[in-house]
C-alpha positions, 0 to 999 in steps of 0.5 A: 238307661238303654245298653249300647256301646258307641261305635266311635268309642275305643273297642271293648276287646282292646280295652279288655286286653289292656286291663288283662295285661295290667292285671297279669303284670300286677299278679306277676309283681306280687308273686315276685315279691311275696312268697306264695306260701304267705298268700291265700289268694289274689282276686279281681273284682269291680267295674273292670271285671263286670260286664260292660253294657254301656260306657258308664260301666267302665271309664278308662283311667277313671275306673279302678282295676280292683285287685285284692290280695289275701295274706295267710298271716297279717304279719306278712303284710308289713314285712313284704309290702310295708316299706317304700323300697318294697312298694316301689319295687312292686310298682316298678315291676307292674309298670315294666310288665305292662309296657312289655305286654302293650306296646301302643296302649289306648289307655293305662288301666288304673290298678288299685291294690287292696289288702283284703285282710285290712278290709275284712277288719272293717265292720262296715265292709261289704264283700262282693258276691262270689260270682262277681269276683275272679280268682286270679291265683290261690283259694276261692274268694271268701263267701259273702253273707249280708245282714240287710238291715246293717247294709242299709244302715251302712249305706246311709252312713257312708252316703252322708259321710261321702257328701262331706267332701262337698264342704271343702271341694271349692278350695280343692277345685278353684286352682285346678286349670286344665288337666289338673281337674282330673285330680278332682274327678278322681277324688270324686270317683270312689265316693260317687261310684258306690253312691248308686248301689247305696241308694238302691240299698236304701230303697230295699234292694237286697245287697247280693243283688245290688253288689252284682249290678254293673252301673248300667244295671244300677241306673236302670234300677234307680230309674225304676225306683223313681230316682230319676234326678240321681240316675241322670247325675250318676250317668252324666258323671261317667259320660262326661268323664269319658268325654274328658278321656276321649279329648286326651284330657284337653276338654276342660268343659267336659271335666267341669261337667263331670265334677258338677254331675258328681257333686249333684249325685252326692248332694241328692244321695245325701238328701235321700239318706237323710229323709228316706225311711229304710225299707224291708228288703224284697226282690228289688225294684 
């Protein structure tokens, strides 16, 4: 996939400014409700933080703005954030903070707040390379180490598990006219997004390299690996989601195209997970 940002798309700097405002609002809200002594760090990662070489790298209101928080003591998690009242207080401050910073937004970035302590307890979790994470507050992000064979095994397992949604998707999809299709697109996003990197893991690309790529880079690596059908579906999912956003979510055909491309990507990835013999890691494709 050739890099490039279309001139008729929203300006990258403007989108970035809105993401920065959302992140600042979120950090402000967290520090307003959790004593600094109980936190180790707050971090930004994912597509909102990585370089954007083409529109697939960030889709407004579809891509997440991933902010991770790390508590010093896991007992503080439930105490500070574990009630509806606490959650709504933080949500309200985030919303009000963003509105005060951006008066006429192009988009409202979609934050995803992750308690890193809980992720680190998952034996299948793959932390991001430190260079792909911005420390917003506190201590540096925990160093990442990778067991390449484990990364490949987890990739295979997750690709097969994520494709299981396709069994129930028709009944989730059938009663979603117009703007309600956005719920299906978002339901696919957190499954479709990591399917590209996980395909590269199956092909033997080292995990640190895989998790450092933006989606433009993922698609280029997939094409070099010969996974052209998957790369096409993966690309079309994000470009169709962009078309839907640009229409103000009025273009149902674009929404259906995004759903179809996401389905194709998950089906192809699951088939690959079931047939590809795991390879030894090397310098990557």
